[in-house]
C-alpha positions as CSV (number, residue, x, y, z in Angstrom):
1,M,49.4,134.3,82.5
2,S,52.0,135.3,80.0
3,R,51.0,135.9,76.4
4,R,51.6,132.9,74.1
5,V,53.2,134.0,70.8
6,Q,53.8,131.3,68.3
7,L,55.7,131.2,64.9
8,L,54.6,129.0,62.0
9,V,57.1,128.8,59.1
10,I,55.7,127.2,55.9
11,D,58.2,125.2,53.8
12,P,61.4,127.3,54.2
13,Q,63.3,124.7,52.1
14,N,66.3,124.9,49.8
15,D,64.4,123.8,46.8
16,F,62.0,126.8,47.1
17,C,64.8,129.4,47.6
18,D,66.6,131.3,44.9
19,L,69.9,130.7,46.6
20,P,73.2,132.3,45.5
21,E,76.0,130.0,44.5
22,S,77.8,130.4,47.9
23,Y,74.7,128.6,49.5
24,R,74.8,125.7,47.1
25,P,77.3,122.8,47.8
26,A,79.0,120.6,45.3
27,D,77.2,117.4,44.3
28,A,79.4,114.5,45.4
29,L,78.7,112.5,42.3
30,T,79.0,115.2,39.6
31,G,81.1,117.8,41.2
32,H,78.7,120.4,40.0
33,R,76.9,122.8,42.5
34,V,73.5,121.6,43.4
35,A,70.6,123.9,42.4
36,P,67.1,124.5,43.8
37,T,64.6,122.7,41.6
38,L,61.6,125.1,42.2
39,P,63.1,128.4,43.3
40,V,60.8,131.3,44.1
41,A,62.1,134.7,43.2
42,G,62.8,136.7,46.3
43,A,62.6,133.6,48.7
44,H,66.3,133.8,49.7
45,A,65.9,137.4,50.9
46,D,62.7,136.5,52.5
47,M,64.4,133.7,54.6
48,Q,67.3,135.9,55.5
49,R,64.8,138.6,56.8
50,L,63.0,135.9,58.7
51,A,66.1,134.5,60.2
52,A,67.2,137.9,61.4
53,F,63.7,138.4,62.9
54,I,63.8,135.1,64.7
55,R,67.2,136.0,66.3
56,Q,66.0,139.4,67.3
57,T,62.8,138.0,68.9
58,S,64.2,134.7,70.2
59,A,62.9,135.3,73.8
60,V,59.4,135.9,72.6
61,W,58.3,132.6,71.0
62,S,56.4,130.2,73.1
63,D,56.5,127.6,70.3
64,V,57.9,127.4,66.8
65,A,56.7,125.1,64.1
66,I,58.2,124.4,60.7
67,T,56.3,122.6,57.9
68,L,58.2,120.6,55.4
69,D,57.1,119.7,51.9
70,S,58.2,116.1,51.8
71,H,57.8,114.1,48.5
72,N,58.9,110.9,46.9
73,R,60.3,111.1,43.4
74,L,57.2,109.4,42.0
75,H,54.3,111.7,42.7
76,I,51.1,112.7,40.9
77,A,52.4,116.3,40.7
78,H,55.9,115.4,39.3
79,P,56.8,114.6,35.7
80,T,57.8,111.1,36.8
81,F,54.1,110.1,37.0
82,W,52.9,111.3,33.6
83,Q,53.6,111.0,29.9
84,K,51.9,112.4,26.9
85,G,49.5,110.1,24.9
86,D,52.3,109.6,22.3
87,G,54.7,108.4,25.0
88,S,56.8,111.6,25.2
89,A,57.7,113.3,28.5
90,V,55.5,115.9,30.2
91,A,57.4,119.1,30.9
92,P,57.3,120.8,34.3
93,F,54.8,123.6,34.8
94,T,52.2,121.6,32.7
95,A,48.6,121.8,34.0
96,I,46.5,118.7,33.7
97,K,42.8,118.4,33.9
98,A,40.5,115.3,34.0
99,E,39.1,115.8,30.5
100,Q,42.6,115.9,29.0
101,V,43.4,112.5,30.6
102,R,40.0,111.0,29.4
103,A,40.9,112.3,25.9
104,G,44.3,110.5,26.1
105,E,46.3,113.7,25.9
106,F,48.1,112.8,29.1
107,V,48.3,109.3,30.8
108,P,50.0,107.9,33.8
109,R,53.3,106.1,32.9
110,D,51.9,103.1,34.8
111,P,48.5,102.3,33.3
112,A,47.3,100.7,36.5
113,M,47.3,104.1,38.1
114,L,44.8,105.6,35.6
115,P,41.6,105.0,37.6
116,R,43.0,106.5,40.8
117,A,44.5,109.4,38.9
118,L,41.2,110.2,37.2
119,A,39.4,110.0,40.5
120,Y,41.8,112.5,42.0
121,L,41.5,114.9,39.1
122,D,37.7,114.8,39.2
123,A,37.7,115.5,43.0
124,L,40.3,118.3,42.5
125,D,38.1,119.9,39.8
126,A,35.0,119.6,42.0
127,R,36.8,121.4,44.8
128,G,37.8,124.3,42.5
129,R,40.8,125.5,44.5
130,Y,43.7,124.3,42.2
131,T,44.2,122.6,38.9
132,L,46.9,119.9,39.0
133,M,50.2,121.4,38.2
134,V,53.2,119.2,37.2
135,W,56.1,120.7,39.2
136,P,59.7,119.8,38.8
137,V,60.7,117.0,41.2
138,H,61.2,118.9,44.5
139,C,61.7,118.5,48.2
140,E,62.5,114.8,47.7
141,V,63.0,113.3,51.2
142,G,66.6,112.8,51.8
143,S,67.8,115.4,49.3
144,W,69.6,118.7,49.9
145,G,66.5,120.4,48.5
146,H,64.4,119.1,51.3
147,N,66.6,120.7,53.9
148,V,65.7,124.0,55.6
149,H,67.3,127.2,54.4
150,P,70.5,127.3,56.5
151,D,70.0,130.8,57.9
152,V,66.5,129.9,59.2
153,R,67.7,126.6,60.7
154,N,70.6,128.3,62.4
155,A,68.2,130.9,63.9
156,Y,65.7,128.4,65.2
157,N,68.6,126.2,66.5
158,V,69.6,129.2,68.6
159,W,66.0,129.5,69.9
160,E,66.0,125.7,70.8
161,T,69.3,126.1,72.7
162,Q,68.2,129.2,74.6
163,Q,64.7,128.1,75.4
164,L,65.4,124.3,75.8
165,K,62.5,123.5,73.5
166,V,62.2,121.6,70.2
167,V,60.9,123.1,67.0
168,R,57.9,121.1,65.8
169,K,58.5,119.6,62.3
170,V,55.3,119.0,60.3
171,M,55.9,116.7,57.2
172,K,53.4,116.8,54.3
173,G,53.2,115.5,50.8
174,G,54.2,111.8,51.2
175,N,51.0,110.4,49.5
176,T,51.7,109.7,45.8
177,F,48.1,110.4,44.7
178,T,47.3,113.8,46.2
179,E,48.8,117.3,46.3
180,H,49.4,118.6,49.8
181,Y,49.9,122.4,49.7
182,S,48.3,123.0,53.1
183,A,50.0,121.7,56.1
184,L,46.6,121.0,57.6
185,Q,45.2,118.6,55.0
186,A,45.8,117.3,51.5
187,E,44.0,118.9,48.6
188,V,41.9,115.7,48.3
189,P,42.2,113.8,51.6
190,D,42.6,110.0,51.4
191,A,40.5,108.3,54.0
192,D,42.9,105.5,54.2
193,D,45.9,107.7,54.9
194,P,45.6,109.6,58.2
195,E,48.4,111.9,57.2
196,T,46.2,113.4,54.4
197,L,43.3,114.2,56.8
198,L,42.7,117.4,58.8
199,N,45.7,117.7,61.2
200,R,43.7,118.4,64.4
201,T,46.8,117.9,66.6
202,L,48.5,120.8,64.8
203,L,45.3,122.9,64.9
204,A,45.0,122.4,68.7
205,A,48.6,123.4,69.2
206,L,48.2,126.6,67.1
207,D,44.9,127.3,68.8
208,T,46.8,127.9,72.2
209,A,48.4,131.0,70.7
210,D,47.4,134.5,71.6
211,L,49.4,135.7,68.6
212,L,50.2,133.3,65.6
213,V,52.8,134.7,63.2
214,I,53.1,133.1,59.8
215,A,55.9,133.2,57.2
216,G,57.3,131.0,54.5
217,E,57.0,129.9,50.9
218,A,55.2,130.3,48.7
219,S,52.5,132.8,49.3
220,S,50.6,131.7,46.2
221,H,50.4,128.1,47.2
222,C,51.5,126.5,50.5
223,V,51.4,129.6,52.6
224,K,48.0,130.4,51.1
225,A,46.5,127.0,51.4
226,T,47.8,126.5,55.1
227,T,46.6,129.9,56.3
228,E,43.2,129.5,54.6
229,D,42.8,126.1,56.4
230,I,43.8,127.6,59.8
231,V,41.3,130.4,59.4
232,D,38.6,128.0,58.4
233,H,39.3,125.4,61.1
234,L,41.0,126.9,64.1
235,P,38.8,125.8,66.9
236,G,38.9,129.0,68.9
237,G,38.5,131.3,65.8
238,R,39.6,134.8,66.2
239,P,41.5,135.3,62.9
240,E,42.6,138.7,64.2
241,R,45.3,136.9,66.3
242,I,47.0,135.7,63.1
243,V,49.7,137.8,61.5
244,L,51.1,137.2,58.0
245,L,54.7,138.5,57.6
246,T,54.4,139.9,54.1
247,D,58.1,140.6,53.7
248,C,58.9,136.9,54.6
249,M,56.9,135.3,51.7
250,S,56.9,135.5,47.9
251,P,54.7,134.0,45.2
252,V,55.7,131.4,42.6
253,G,56.5,133.1,39.3
254,G,53.4,133.8,37.3
255,F,51.1,133.5,40.3
256,Q,51.3,137.1,41.6
257,A,47.5,137.6,41.2
258,Q,46.9,134.6,43.5
259,H,49.3,136.1,46.1
260,E,47.5,139.4,46.0
261,A,44.1,137.9,46.1
262,F,45.2,135.7,49.1
263,L,46.4,138.7,51.1
264,A,43.3,140.7,50.3
265,D,41.0,137.8,51.3
266,M,42.8,137.2,54.5
267,S,42.8,140.9,55.4
268,G,39.1,140.9,54.8
269,R,38.6,138.0,57.1
270,G,40.5,139.8,59.9
271,V,44.0,138.4,59.6
272,Q,46.7,141.1,60.2
273,L,49.3,141.9,57.5
274,A,52.6,143.2,58.7
275,T,56.3,143.4,57.9
276,T,59.0,142.3,60.2
277,A,59.7,146.1,60.9
278,D,56.1,146.6,61.7
279,L,55.8,143.7,64.2
280,L,59.2,143.9,65.8
281,P,58.5,146.7,68.3
282,E,55.3,144.9,69.5
283,L,57.1,141.6,70.0
284,L,60.1,143.2,71.8
285,A,57.7,145.0,74.1
286,T,56.1,141.6,74.8
287,S,59.5,140.1,76.0
288,R,60.1,142.8,78.6
């Protein structure tokens, strides 16, 4: 039986990439070039390295999956949801905790959403993995920012044509009331929304891999949360078959410590850390 090698790319989307002007088209309404709303420093170079790597190893991949952060404009982690107690706007990159909402420092713009927002914040605090962060509106479904980085899309399109297979697209983040960093489950799953619950179908597909290679953005958040959930829940275990491509991921600015702690934790649990240059000879030998 041939070795099954799978690629999982986390959120390789325009809004997360520090794209140069030549990659940014003009907005049809304003004439100005569109800009990523939540660019991660180094992400454009990461995605170009990843695209080159995919092209070099196209014959190797048994399956390719792409996760897509997929939000509506109104979301609990967007400024559109919140206002300050005095009615003024909440700036992006503001952290909000339950006690601040109870004190009236921050409130939902729709007062009817207060009970559910507080329940979410309480559950998030109890879990202890993240504090709610108000991000700029990003990866809005239907927008340019939601699209995959063009070099990565071109590379996996070539793989699809050559192998006569379809890249699996995994959408996450559509529920207004919960963050969804991990592609496997929301930060606080909603029992009434199956899309927020543990994605056992995706886990089963990933579990067929003899080698699972992971790349994407950002290493401090969505790559981190997804990989942690894979290691925790992969039915067949064996984290040593997982490889993190460290030169194809970068952290959100200000979250370098989380990036470093994530890589150290995963390495300690048996996950392999490698660059594309490290892994390329092994994969090319696999294809022979």
